[in-house]
Phi, psi and omega in degrees: 000151173261159177093190183294153172289135183256120176259118185247164178215139172228127180152179178295131177281094187211169177298313183302321181276358175090024181303315179302320178296317180302313181298316182294316179298317181302324181293348181269357183247153175285116182298342176285341181251329182224125180249136180248131183227130176246127178241123177154166182293147180280111178249359177256162176302121182306323180296322178296317179296316180300320179294327187258354188306308179054240186270017184258129172274114179261108186280325184091189182292141176229157176299146182309323181292346180264353183300315181300319178301319177293315180302323181291345178270351181270154173258336175204164187238125177249122179226084186274048185302140175266336184201117185206149174279298177201108188287108176298326180299323178295316180293324176296318178296320177298317180297333178280349179091026180264139169289149188242139167242117184212186180243160175294339180289352181275359183064037192280146170271002182295131175267119183302128179087351180247306182260354185156210182230135178247115188231141179307142187298336180275352183264073181293326177296321178296319177295319178299317178297319179297316178298315180300319179300316179291325178296317184285336188237090181299323179298320177296317177303314182293316179299314181292324178295318177295317179298319179298317179299314180295320181299312185289335176297335179277350184267076183255164175299321179300313179299318179300314178298319178297320179296319177296315179301314180299318179297313181296321177297319178296317181296314183292325181280351179289349174092314187247043177062236185267359182311314181299328179288333183272344182272000000 
């Protein structure tokens, strides 16, 4: 692609999903070189978002069928979540072949250094450095994106069921129920 590298986000624009961090990180980059885009419903006070928007294009809610189109316009995915069970948006971005910069709080399947970077949610400077590294190194972006795609292909319902079955078999064969898990 020509033009600035596009750092994208898909999800509710909210405190929990890390919107303030996204806005702050975006402010550390030259908008002529790196463009930041947030796609998702506004769950934060609109006036607060307007005050902090800066260099971020806030698209707002889009129909579910358009999410993939947006993901395909991004070069990398930033998801600075402060609290998440398991971010479906991160897995969708991985399936699109995007390298990911996220936090351990996102419940992420991202392997740090392989599919992207997993950085503590309070380390905004670390997230900025990771993004800068991906912006500067197109080959790294592509390698991590391919790795992310391969990783998410392994995360199937069948695999999830097999993992649960294996866990239950280990617990049951331990003899004393759950005692080994609690010790």
